[in-house]
Biopython code that builds the backbone (N, CA, C, O; Angstrom):
import numpy as np
from Bio.PDB.StructureBuilder import StructureBuilder

atoms = [
    (1, "MET", "N", (169.973, 84.373, 84.308)),
    (1, "MET", "CA", (168.676, 84.032, 83.760)),
    (1, "MET", "C", (168.585, 82.523, 83.600)),
    (1, "MET", "O", (169.595, 81.822, 83.538)),
    (2, "ILE", "N", (167.342, 82.036, 83.535)),
    (2, "ILE", "CA", (167.081, 80.645, 83.210)),
    (2, "ILE", "C", (166.871, 80.595, 81.698)),
    (2, "ILE", "O", (165.967, 81.248, 81.176)),
    (3, "PHE", "N", (167.694, 79.831, 81.001)),
    (3, "PHE", "CA", (167.630, 79.721, 79.546)),
    (3, "PHE", "C", (167.195, 78.307, 79.200)),
    (3, "PHE", "O", (167.803, 77.337, 79.652)),
    (4, "ILE", "N", (166.143, 78.191, 78.398)),
    (4, "ILE", "CA", (165.556, 76.893, 78.074)),
    (4, "ILE", "C", (165.392, 76.777, 76.563)),
    (4, "ILE", "O", (164.942, 77.708, 75.895)),
    (5, "THR", "N", (165.766, 75.622, 76.047)),
    (5, "THR", "CA", (165.482, 75.273, 74.664)),
    (5, "THR", "C", (164.788, 73.921, 74.694)),
    (5, "THR", "O", (165.269, 72.983, 75.328)),
    (6, "ALA", "N", (163.652, 73.825, 74.003)),
    (6, "ALA", "CA", (162.905, 72.565, 73.974)),
    (6, "ALA", "C", (162.507, 72.245, 72.537)),
    (6, "ALA", "O", (162.172, 73.134, 71.755)),
    (7, "LYS", "N", (162.552, 70.946, 72.208)),
    (7, "LYS", "CA", (162.135, 70.476, 70.886)),
    (7, "LYS", "C", (160.798, 69.760, 71.033)),
    (7, "LYS", "O", (160.639, 68.874, 71.873)),
    (8, "PHE", "N", (159.848, 70.160, 70.205)),
    (8, "PHE", "CA", (158.508, 69.584, 70.209)),
    (8, "PHE", "C", (158.282, 68.873, 68.880)),
    (8, "PHE", "O", (158.383, 69.499, 67.825)),
    (9, "ARG", "N", (157.979, 67.578, 68.911)),
    (9, "ARG", "CA", (157.577, 66.845, 67.706)),
    (9, "ARG", "C", (156.064, 66.798, 67.701)),
    (9, "ARG", "O", (155.447, 66.150, 68.546)),
    (10, "VAL", "N", (155.478, 67.485, 66.749)),
    (10, "VAL", "CA", (154.032, 67.610, 66.637)),
    (10, "VAL", "C", (153.516, 66.537, 65.680)),
    (10, "VAL", "O", (154.166, 66.219, 64.684)),
    (11, "LYS", "N", (152.351, 65.986, 65.986)),
    (11, "LYS", "CA", (151.750, 65.015, 65.072)),
    (11, "LYS", "C", (151.600, 65.676, 63.701)),
    (11, "LYS", "O", (151.209, 66.839, 63.610)),
    (12, "PRO", "N", (151.914, 64.928, 62.625)),
    (12, "PRO", "CA", (151.892, 65.533, 61.285)),
    (12, "PRO", "C", (150.592, 66.250, 60.935)),
    (12, "PRO", "O", (150.617, 67.293, 60.281)),
    (13, "GLU", "N", (149.478, 65.712, 61.355)),
    (13, "GLU", "CA", (148.196, 66.337, 61.021)),
    (13, "GLU", "C", (147.952, 67.658, 61.749)),
    (13, "GLU", "O", (147.016, 68.385, 61.415)),
    (14, "HIS", "N", (148.788, 67.974, 62.744)),
    (14, "HIS", "CA", (148.653, 69.229, 63.495)),
    (14, "HIS", "C", (149.825, 70.187, 63.283)),
    (14, "HIS", "O", (149.812, 71.304, 63.801)),
    (15, "ALA", "N", (150.831, 69.761, 62.528)),
    (15, "ALA", "CA", (152.071, 70.542, 62.419)),
    (15, "ALA", "C", (151.844, 71.948, 61.870)),
    (15, "ALA", "O", (152.407, 72.906, 62.399)),
    (16, "ASP", "N", (151.049, 72.092, 60.846)),
    (16, "ASP", "CA", (150.834, 73.422, 60.271)),
    (16, "ASP", "C", (150.030, 74.330, 61.196)),
    (16, "ASP", "O", (150.133, 75.554, 61.108)),
    (17, "GLN", "N", (149.240, 73.745, 62.071)),
    (17, "GLN", "CA", (148.397, 74.537, 62.977)),
    (17, "GLN", "C", (149.057, 74.807, 64.335)),
    (17, "GLN", "O", (148.485, 75.505, 65.172)),
    (18, "TRP", "N", (150.257, 74.257, 64.556)),
    (18, "TRP", "CA", (150.889, 74.390, 65.874)),
    (18, "TRP", "C", (150.979, 75.841, 66.370)),
    (18, "TRP", "O", (150.706, 76.078, 67.546)),
    (19, "PRO", "N", (151.346, 76.815, 65.540)),
    (19, "PRO", "CA", (151.379, 78.194, 66.065)),
    (19, "PRO", "C", (150.025, 78.635, 66.630)),
    (19, "PRO", "O", (149.978, 79.303, 67.664)),
    (20, "ALA", "N", (148.946, 78.277, 65.977)),
    (20, "ALA", "CA", (147.613, 78.636, 66.481)),
    (20, "ALA", "C", (147.258, 77.806, 67.711)),
    (20, "ALA", "O", (146.674, 78.326, 68.661)),
    (21, "ILE", "N", (147.604, 76.527, 67.701)),
    (21, "ILE", "CA", (147.307, 75.643, 68.834)),
    (21, "ILE", "C", (148.000, 76.136, 70.099)),
    (21, "ILE", "O", (147.411, 76.104, 71.180)),
    (22, "SER", "N", (149.230, 76.585, 69.977)),
    (22, "SER", "CA", (150.016, 77.025, 71.143)),
    (22, "SER", "C", (149.894, 78.528, 71.423)),
    (22, "SER", "O", (150.538, 79.030, 72.344)),
    (23, "ARG", "N", (149.084, 79.248, 70.653)),
    (23, "ARG", "CA", (149.002, 80.712, 70.743)),
    (23, "ARG", "C", (148.618, 81.213, 72.133)),
    (23, "ARG", "O", (149.294, 82.097, 72.659)),
    (24, "ASP", "N", (147.559, 80.681, 72.748)),
    (24, "ASP", "CA", (147.131, 81.178, 74.059)),
    (24, "ASP", "C", (148.236, 80.992, 75.095)),
    (24, "ASP", "O", (148.509, 81.894, 75.888)),
    (25, "PHE", "N", (148.874, 79.815, 75.085)),
    (25, "PHE", "CA", (149.978, 79.541, 76.006)),
    (25, "PHE", "C", (151.142, 80.490, 75.751)),
    (25, "PHE", "O", (151.732, 81.024, 76.690)),
    (26, "THR", "N", (151.467, 80.697, 74.492)),
    (26, "THR", "CA", (152.562, 81.589, 74.125)),
    (26, "THR", "C", (152.283, 83.014, 74.584)),
    (26, "THR", "O", (153.130, 83.640, 75.220)),
    (27, "ASP", "N", (151.110, 83.522, 74.267)),
    (27, "ASP", "CA", (150.767, 84.899, 74.638)),
    (27, "ASP", "C", (150.763, 85.100, 76.148)),
    (27, "ASP", "O", (151.270, 86.104, 76.648)),
    (28, "ALA", "N", (150.187, 84.139, 76.876)),
    (28, "ALA", "CA", (150.132, 84.255, 78.338)),
    (28, "ALA", "C", (151.535, 84.203, 78.940)),
    (28, "ALA", "O", (151.836, 84.929, 79.888)),
    (29, "THR", "N", (152.386, 83.348, 78.392)),
    (29, "THR", "CA", (153.752, 83.255, 78.914)),
    (29, "THR", "C", (154.524, 84.537, 78.628)),
    (29, "THR", "O", (155.231, 85.040, 79.501)),
    (30, "ARG", "N", (154.399, 85.066, 77.422)),
    (30, "ARG", "CA", (155.099, 86.311, 77.089)),
    (30, "ARG", "C", (154.656, 87.471, 77.967)),
    (30, "ARG", "O", (155.412, 88.424, 78.156)),
    (31, "ALA", "N", (153.445, 87.406, 78.505)),
    (31, "ALA", "CA", (152.924, 88.473, 79.368)),
    (31, "ALA", "C", (153.398, 88.352, 80.813)),
    (31, "ALA", "O", (153.178, 89.266, 81.606)),
    (32, "GLU", "N", (154.038, 87.255, 81.167)),
    (32, "GLU", "CA", (154.543, 87.097, 82.535)),
    (32, "GLU", "C", (155.638, 88.137, 82.798)),
    (32, "GLU", "O", (156.480, 88.376, 81.933)),
    (33, "PRO", "N", (155.634, 88.754, 83.983)),
    (33, "PRO", "CA", (156.640, 89.788, 84.263)),
    (33, "PRO", "C", (158.081, 89.274, 84.232)),
    (33, "PRO", "O", (158.991, 90.050, 83.941)),
    (34, "GLY", "N", (158.313, 88.004, 84.519)),
    (34, "GLY", "CA", (159.671, 87.473, 84.534)),
    (34, "GLY", "C", (160.117, 86.830, 83.240)),
    (34, "GLY", "O", (161.240, 86.333, 83.155)),
    (35, "CYS", "N", (159.257, 86.827, 82.221)),
    (35, "CYS", "CA", (159.613, 86.219, 80.933)),
    (35, "CYS", "C", (160.432, 87.217, 80.115)),
    (35, "CYS", "O", (159.981, 88.332, 79.854)),
    (36, "LEU", "N", (161.624, 86.813, 79.717)),
    (36, "LEU", "CA", (162.471, 87.664, 78.880)),
    (36, "LEU", "C", (162.160, 87.455, 77.408)),
    (36, "LEU", "O", (162.111, 88.418, 76.643)),
    (37, "TRP", "N", (161.947, 86.195, 76.998)),
    (37, "TRP", "CA", (161.474, 85.877, 75.644)),
    (37, "TRP", "C", (160.932, 84.462, 75.627)),
    (37, "TRP", "O", (161.243, 83.642, 76.490)),
    (38, "PHE", "N", (160.107, 84.196, 74.613)),
    (38, "PHE", "CA", (159.443, 82.905, 74.442)),
    (38, "PHE", "C", (159.153, 82.801, 72.950)),
    (38, "PHE", "O", (158.107, 83.253, 72.483)),
    (39, "ASP", "N", (160.088, 82.198, 72.197)),
    (39, "ASP", "CA", (160.062, 82.243, 70.735)),
    (39, "ASP", "C", (160.090, 80.849, 70.120)),
    (39, "ASP", "O", (160.925, 80.012, 70.463)),
    (40, "TRP", "N", (159.162, 80.626, 69.208)),
    (40, "TRP", "CA", (159.066, 79.358, 68.474)),
    (40, "TRP", "C", (159.745, 79.487, 67.110)),
    (40, "TRP", "O", (159.691, 80.540, 66.475)),
    (41, "SER", "N", (160.386, 78.399, 66.669)),
    (41, "SER", "CA", (160.912, 78.275, 65.316)),
    (41, "SER", "C", (160.544, 76.889, 64.807)),
    (41, "SER", "O", (160.390, 75.945, 65.582)),
    (42, "ARG", "N", (160.409, 76.788, 63.495)),
    (42, "ARG", "CA", (160.103, 75.497, 62.884)),
    (42, "ARG", "C", (161.343, 74.974, 62.187)),
    (42, "ARG", "O", (162.054, 75.728, 61.523)),
    (43, "SER", "N", (161.602, 73.691, 62.336)),
    (43, "SER", "CA", (162.763, 73.068, 61.723)),
    (43, "SER", "C", (162.702, 73.187, 60.203)),
    (43, "SER", "O", (161.635, 73.050, 59.605)),
    (44, "LEU", "N", (163.839, 73.440, 59.593)),
    (44, "LEU", "CA", (163.932, 73.463, 58.136)),
    (44, "LEU", "C", (163.985, 72.051, 57.556)),
    (44, "LEU", "O", (163.674, 71.852, 56.382)),
    (45, "ASP", "N", (164.375, 71.073, 58.370)),
    (45, "ASP", "CA", (164.530, 69.697, 57.912)),
    (45, "ASP", "C", (163.333, 68.807, 58.220)),
    (45, "ASP", "O", (163.072, 67.847, 57.494)),
    (46, "ASP", "N", (162.606, 69.114, 59.286)),
    (46, "ASP", "CA", (161.483, 68.281, 59.724)),
    (46, "ASP", "C", (160.290, 69.190, 60.013)),
    (46, "ASP", "O", (160.279, 69.871, 61.039)),
    (47, "PRO", "N", (159.297, 69.217, 59.144)),
    (47, "PRO", "CA", (158.166, 70.131, 59.324)),
    (47, "PRO", "C", (157.295, 69.814, 60.533)),
    (47, "PRO", "O", (156.400, 70.591, 60.864)),
    (48, "THR", "N", (157.539, 68.688, 61.198)),
    (48, "THR", "CA", (156.778, 68.374, 62.411)),
    (48, "THR", "C", (157.517, 68.792, 63.685)),
    (48, "THR", "O", (157.001, 68.615, 64.789)),
    (49, "GLU", "N", (158.719, 69.346, 63.532)),
    (49, "GLU", "CA", (159.511, 69.726, 64.705)),
    (49, "GLU", "C", (159.532, 71.245, 64.889)),
    (49, "GLU", "O", (159.858, 72.002, 63.975)),
    (50, "TYR", "N", (159.173, 71.654, 66.097)),
    (50, "TYR", "CA", (159.259, 73.059, 66.499)),
    (50, "TYR", "C", (160.252, 73.166, 67.646)),
    (50, "TYR", "O", (160.321, 72.289, 68.507)),
    (51, "VAL", "N", (161.014, 74.241, 67.647)),
    (51, "VAL", "CA", (161.973, 74.499, 68.717)),
    (51, "VAL", "C", (161.525, 75.754, 69.447)),
    (51, "VAL", "O", (161.253, 76.790, 68.839)),
    (52, "LEU", "N", (161.456, 75.636, 70.751)),
    (52, "LEU", "CA", (161.071, 76.747, 71.613)),
    (52, "LEU", "C", (162.311, 77.242, 72.342)),
    (52, "LEU", "O", (162.993, 76.466, 73.011)),
    (53, "VAL", "N", (162.603, 78.529, 72.213)),
    (53, "VAL", "CA", (163.705, 79.159, 72.937)),
    (53, "VAL", "C", (163.068, 80.148, 73.897)),
    (53, "VAL", "O", (162.392, 81.090, 73.482)),
    (54, "GLU", "N", (163.292, 79.923, 75.184)),
    (54, "GLU", "CA", (162.654, 80.766, 76.194)),
    (54, "GLU", "C", (163.654, 81.141, 77.274)),
    (54, "GLU", "O", (164.631, 80.430, 77.511)),
    (55, "ALA", "N", (163.393, 82.270, 77.924)),
    (55, "ALA", "CA", (164.260, 82.708, 79.008)),
    (55, "ALA", "C", (163.414, 83.420, 80.051)),
    (55, "ALA", "O", (162.457, 84.128, 79.736)),
    (56, "PHE", "N", (163.801, 83.208, 81.304)),
    (56, "PHE", "CA", (163.135, 83.845, 82.433)),
    (56, "PHE", "C", (164.188, 84.552, 83.286)),
    (56, "PHE", "O", (165.329, 84.102, 83.383)),
    (57, "ARG", "N", (163.798, 85.635, 83.883)),
    (57, "ARG", "CA", (164.698, 86.503, 84.632)),
    (57, "ARG", "C", (165.548, 85.731, 85.646)),
    (57, "ARG", "O", (166.748, 85.976, 85.767)),
    (58, "ASP", "N", (164.920, 84.794, 86.376)),
    (58, "ASP", "CA", (165.628, 84.049, 87.418)),
    (58, "ASP", "C", (164.797, 82.829, 87.804)),
    (58, "ASP", "O", (163.753, 82.564, 87.208)),
    (59, "GLY", "N", (165.265, 82.098, 88.797)),
    (59, "GLY", "CA", (164.569, 80.900, 89.236)),
    (59, "GLY", "C", (163.165, 81.166, 89.731)),
    (59, "GLY", "O", (162.264, 80.356, 89.515)),
    (60, "ASP", "N", (162.969, 82.306, 90.398)),
    (60, "ASP", "CA", (161.625, 82.646, 90.877)),
    (60, "ASP", "C", (160.670, 82.857, 89.709)),
    (60, "ASP", "O", (159.514, 82.437, 89.767)),
    (61, "ALA", "N", (161.145, 83.505, 88.653)),
    (61, "ALA", "CA", (160.304, 83.727, 87.471)),
    (61, "ALA", "C", (160.001, 82.400, 86.782)),
    (61, "ALA", "O", (158.888, 82.186, 86.301)),
    (62, "GLY", "N", (160.987, 81.514, 86.735)),
    (62, "GLY", "CA", (160.755, 80.192, 86.159)),
    (62, "GLY", "C", (159.742, 79.398, 86.964)),
    (62, "GLY", "O", (158.886, 78.721, 86.395)),
    (63, "ALA", "N", (159.833, 79.476, 88.283)),
    (63, "ALA", "CA", (158.873, 78.781, 89.150)),
    (63, "ALA", "C", (157.470, 79.359, 88.988)),
    (63, "ALA", "O", (156.484, 78.623, 88.984)),
    (64, "ALA", "N", (157.388, 80.679, 88.855)),
    (64, "ALA", "CA", (156.073, 81.305, 88.642)),
    (64, "ALA", "C", (155.470, 80.824, 87.322)),
    (64, "ALA", "O", (154.264, 80.592, 87.233)),
    (65, "HIS", "N", (156.308, 80.676, 86.305)),
    (65, "HIS", "CA", (155.827, 80.185, 85.013)),
    (65, "HIS", "C", (155.245, 78.778, 85.150)),
    (65, "HIS", "O", (154.127, 78.516, 84.706)),
    (66, "VAL", "N", (156.009, 77.879, 85.766)),
    (66, "VAL", "CA", (155.566, 76.490, 85.905)),
    (66, "VAL", "C", (154.331, 76.389, 86.816)),
    (66, "VAL", "O", (153.539, 75.456, 86.683)),
    (67, "GLY", "N", (154.172, 77.326, 87.717)),
    (67, "GLY", "CA", (153.020, 77.315, 88.615)),
    (67, "GLY", "C", (151.801, 78.059, 88.091)),
    (67, "GLY", "O", (150.762, 78.079, 88.751)),
    (68, "SER", "N", (151.909, 78.664, 86.930)),
    (68, "SER", "CA", (150.822, 79.489, 86.404)),
    (68, "SER", "C", (149.653, 78.645, 85.900)),
    (68, "SER", "O", (149.811, 77.476, 85.550)),
    (69, "ASP", "N", (148.481, 79.268, 85.874)),
    (69, "ASP", "CA", (147.291, 78.589, 85.361)),
    (69, "ASP", "C", (147.453, 78.214, 83.890)),
    (69, "ASP", "O", (147.036, 77.132, 83.475)),
    (70, "HIS", "N", (148.059, 79.108, 83.097)),
    (70, "HIS", "CA", (148.204, 78.796, 81.672)),
    (70, "HIS", "C", (149.180, 77.642, 81.438)),
    (70, "HIS", "O", (149.022, 76.888, 80.478)),
    (71, "PHE", "N", (150.182, 77.496, 82.300)),
    (71, "PHE", "CA", (151.085, 76.352, 82.183)),
    (71, "PHE", "C", (150.340, 75.066, 82.500)),
    (71, "PHE", "O", (150.482, 74.068, 81.793)),
    (72, "LYS", "N", (149.545, 75.090, 83.566)),
    (72, "LYS", "CA", (148.762, 73.909, 83.939)),
    (72, "LYS", "C", (147.770, 73.543, 82.844)),
    (72, "LYS", "O", (147.547, 72.361, 82.579)),
    (73, "GLN", "N", (147.171, 74.546, 82.206)),
    (73, "GLN", "CA", (146.254, 74.281, 81.102)),
    (73, "GLN", "C", (146.999, 73.678, 79.917)),
    (73, "GLN", "O", (146.501, 72.752, 79.277)),
    (74, "ALA", "N", (148.187, 74.195, 79.623)),
    (74, "ALA", "CA", (148.994, 73.648, 78.527)),
    (74, "ALA", "C", (149.362, 72.185, 78.793)),
    (74, "ALA", "O", (149.399, 71.373, 77.869)),
    (75, "GLN", "N", (149.632, 71.857, 80.050)),
    (75, "GLN", "CA", (149.946, 70.472, 80.398)),
    (75, "GLN", "C", (148.778, 69.541, 80.071)),
    (75, "GLN", "O", (148.984, 68.368, 79.759)),
    (76, "LYS", "N", (147.579, 70.054, 80.141)),
    (76, "LYS", "CA", (146.389, 69.244, 79.851)),
    (76, "LYS", "C", (146.106, 69.161, 78.355)),
    (76, "LYS", "O", (145.721, 68.103, 77.858)),
    (77, "THR", "N", (146.292, 70.263, 77.633)),
    (77, "THR", "CA", (145.839, 70.316, 76.244)),
    (77, "THR", "C", (146.917, 70.030, 75.197)),
    (77, "THR", "O", (146.627, 69.371, 74.199)),
    (78, "LEU", "N", (148.125, 70.494, 75.389)),
    (78, "LEU", "CA", (149.141, 70.378, 74.332)),
    (78, "LEU", "C", (149.618, 68.950, 74.053)),
    (78, "LEU", "O", (149.855, 68.627, 72.889)),
    (79, "PRO", "N", (149.773, 68.076, 75.058)),
    (79, "PRO", "CA", (150.280, 66.734, 74.749)),
    (79, "PRO", "C", (149.442, 65.961, 73.722)),
    (79, "PRO", "O", (149.984, 65.105, 73.023)),
    (80, "GLY", "N", (148.170, 66.232, 73.614)),
    (80, "GLY", "CA", (147.342, 65.542, 72.632)),
    (80, "GLY", "C", (147.715, 65.837, 71.194)),
    (80, "GLY", "O", (147.333, 65.095, 70.290)),
    (81, "TYR", "N", (148.449, 66.897, 70.973)),
    (81, "TYR", "CA", (148.889, 67.276, 69.624)),
    (81, "TYR", "C", (150.309, 66.813, 69.319)),
    (81, "TYR", "O", (150.791, 66.982, 68.199)),
    (82, "LEU", "N", (150.979, 66.231, 70.309)),
    (82, "LEU", "CA", (152.390, 65.879, 70.171)),
    (82, "LEU", "C", (152.589, 64.411, 69.819)),
    (82, "LEU", "O", (151.823, 63.547, 70.245)),
    (83, "ALA", "N", (153.629, 64.143, 69.033)),
    (83, "ALA", "CA", (153.993, 62.777, 68.649)),
    (83, "ALA", "C", (154.923, 62.135, 69.671)),
    (83, "ALA", "O", (155.054, 60.911, 69.703)),
    (84, "ALA", "N", (155.572, 62.947, 70.508)),
    (84, "ALA", "CA", (156.524, 62.445, 71.502)),
    (84, "ALA", "C", (156.659, 63.486, 72.613)),
    (84, "ALA", "O", (156.308, 64.652, 72.433)),
    (85, "THR", "N", (157.161, 63.054, 73.737)),
    (85, "THR", "CA", (157.450, 63.970, 74.838)),
    (85, "THR", "C", (158.541, 64.937, 74.395)),
    (85, "THR", "O", (159.563, 64.502, 73.864)),
    (86, "PRO", "N", (158.346, 66.241, 74.600)),
    (86, "PRO", "CA", (159.385, 67.204, 74.210)),
    (86, "PRO", "C", (160.710, 66.934, 74.915)),
    (86, "PRO", "O", (160.743, 66.400, 76.023)),
    (87, "LYS", "N", (161.789, 67.309, 74.259)),
    (87, "LYS", "CA", (163.141, 67.234, 74.824)),
    (87, "LYS", "C", (163.545, 68.649, 75.232)),
    (87, "LYS", "O", (163.170, 69.621, 74.576)),
    (88, "ILE", "N", (164.313, 68.759, 76.321)),
    (88, "ILE", "CA", (164.616, 70.085, 76.866)),
    (88, "ILE", "C", (166.074, 70.184, 77.309)),
    (88, "ILE", "O", (166.682, 69.212, 77.757)),
    (89, "ILE", "N", (166.606, 71.388, 77.166)),
    (89, "ILE", "CA", (167.872, 71.773, 77.794)),
    (89, "ILE", "C", (167.542, 72.992, 78.643)),
    (89, "ILE", "O", (166.940, 73.949, 78.158)),
    (90, "ASN", "N", (167.935, 72.955, 79.901)),
    (90, "ASN", "CA", (167.616, 74.015, 80.853)),
    (90, "ASN", "C", (168.903, 74.386, 81.574)),
    (90, "ASN", "O", (169.544, 73.530, 82.184)),
    (91, "ALA", "N", (169.283, 75.662, 81.506)),
    (91, "ALA", "CA", (170.529, 76.092, 82.143)),
    (91, "ALA", "C", (170.359, 77.482, 82.740)),
    (91, "ALA", "O", (169.563, 78.292, 82.264)),
    (92, "THR", "N", (171.107, 77.729, 83.768)),
    (92, "THR", "CA", (171.190, 79.073, 84.333)),
    (92, "THR", "C", (172.446, 79.712, 83.765)),
    (92, "THR", "O", (173.534, 79.143, 83.852)),
    (93, "VAL", "N", (172.294, 80.893, 83.183)),
    (93, "VAL", "CA", (173.439, 81.578, 82.595)),
    (93, "VAL", "C", (173.559, 82.981, 83.200)),
    (93, "VAL", "O", (172.546, 83.602, 83.520)),
    (94, "PRO", "N", (174.787, 83.485, 83.359)),
    (94, "PRO", "CA", (175.008, 84.766, 84.023)),
    (94, "PRO", "C", (174.859, 85.972, 83.085)),
    (94, "PRO", "O", (175.795, 86.756, 82.924)),
    (95, "GLN", "N", (173.703, 86.113, 82.482)),
    (95, "GLN", "CA", (173.418, 87.278, 81.644)),
    (95, "GLN", "C", (171.915, 87.458, 81.602)),
    (95, "GLN", "O", (171.174, 86.613, 82.104)),
    (96, "ASP", "N", (171.455, 88.555, 81.005)),
    (96, "ASP", "CA", (170.012, 88.797, 80.970)),
    (96, "ASP", "C", (169.523, 89.187, 79.579)),
    (96, "ASP", "O", (168.409, 89.687, 79.426)),
    (97, "ASP", "N", (170.354, 88.959, 78.572)),
    (97, "ASP", "CA", (169.961, 89.252, 77.202)),
    (97, "ASP", "C", (170.908, 88.500, 76.270)),
    (97, "ASP", "O", (171.867, 87.876, 76.723)),
    (98, "TRP", "N", (170.639, 88.560, 74.981)),
    (98, "TRP", "CA", (171.505, 87.966, 73.975)),
    (98, "TRP", "C", (172.804, 88.761, 73.884)),
    (98, "TRP", "O", (172.808, 89.975, 74.086)),
    (99, "SER", "N", (173.887, 88.086, 73.586)),
    (99, "SER", "CA", (175.172, 88.734, 73.338)),
    (99, "SER", "C", (175.386, 88.814, 71.823)),
    (99, "SER", "O", (174.823, 88.021, 71.068)),
    (100, "ALA", "N", (176.189, 89.762, 71.393)),
    (100, "ALA", "CA", (176.510, 89.883, 69.962)),
    (100, "ALA", "C", (177.407, 88.721, 69.553)),
    (100, "ALA", "O", (178.290, 88.319, 70.310)),
    (101, "LEU", "N", (177.184, 88.185, 68.367)),
    (101, "LEU", "CA", (178.011, 87.121, 67.813)),
    (101, "LEU", "C", (179.152, 87.787, 67.049)),
    (101, "LEU", "O", (179.063, 88.024, 65.845)),
    (102, "GLY", "N", (180.214, 88.078, 67.775)),
    (102, "GLY", "CA", (181.327, 88.856, 67.231)),
    (102, "GLY", "C", (181.962, 88.263, 66.000)),
    (102, "GLY", "O", (182.459, 89.005, 65.153)),
    (103, "GLU", "N", (181.962, 86.938, 65.870)),
    (103, "GLU", "CA", (182.573, 86.285, 64.716)),
    (103, "GLU", "C", (181.855, 86.603, 63.407)),
    (103, "GLU", "O", (182.424, 86.441, 62.327)),
    (104, "LEU", "N", (180.615, 87.052, 63.505)),
    (104, "LEU", "CA", (179.849, 87.433, 62.310)),
    (104, "LEU", "C", (179.395, 88.880, 62.400)),
    (104, "LEU", "O", (178.304, 89.228, 61.947)),
    (105, "ALA", "N", (180.236, 89.717, 62.985)),
    (105, "ALA", "CA", (179.884, 91.123, 63.163)),
    (105, "ALA", "C", (179.617, 91.803, 61.831)),
    (105, "ALA", "O", (180.337, 91.611, 60.851)),
    (106, "VAL", "N", (178.568, 92.595, 61.826)),
    (106, "VAL", "CA", (178.207, 93.368, 60.651)),
    (106, "VAL", "C", (178.911, 94.722, 60.749)),
    (106, "VAL", "O", (178.744, 95.429, 61.743)),
    (107, "PRO", "N", (179.695, 95.092, 59.732)),
    (107, "PRO", "CA", (180.393, 96.394, 59.781)),
    (107, "PRO", "C", (179.390, 97.548, 59.880)),
    (107, "PRO", "O", (178.331, 97.527, 59.251)),
    (108, "SER", "N", (179.740, 98.530, 60.664)),
    (108, "SER", "CA", (178.837, 99.686, 60.801)),
    (108, "SER", "C", (179.088, 100.748, 59.765)),
    (108, "SER", "O", (178.408, 101.775, 59.755)),
]
sb = StructureBuilder()
sb.init_structure("model")
sb.init_model(0)
sb.init_chain("A")
sb.init_seg("    ")
for serial, (resi, resn, name, xyz) in enumerate(atoms, 1):
    if name == "N":
        sb.init_residue(resn, " ", resi, " ")
    sb.init_atom(name, np.array(xyz, "f"), 0.0, 1.0, " ", f" {name:<3s}", serial, name[0])
structure = sb.get_structure()
């Protein structure tokens, strides 16, 4: 799978509204057949920072995402709400889901 983590610094005046601002893009991406997950989290230390964790089935699914109409629309609309260019880590990993964190296993 293609595994991506990106950090978004949102302008302070838009930080609380970011989930609503990014909602259409998020919903459309989650509906893509090759999207495994597309999840936002907000930093506990910086209320203007959101972290996006996303995964796509393979390179073809990732390419379809970047080529989609909703991605192109996001490229036009989302940067106006951002304080800086997002930072990204993008890797191909040989799995298709989350693995259990054995070091913190919950007894059954």
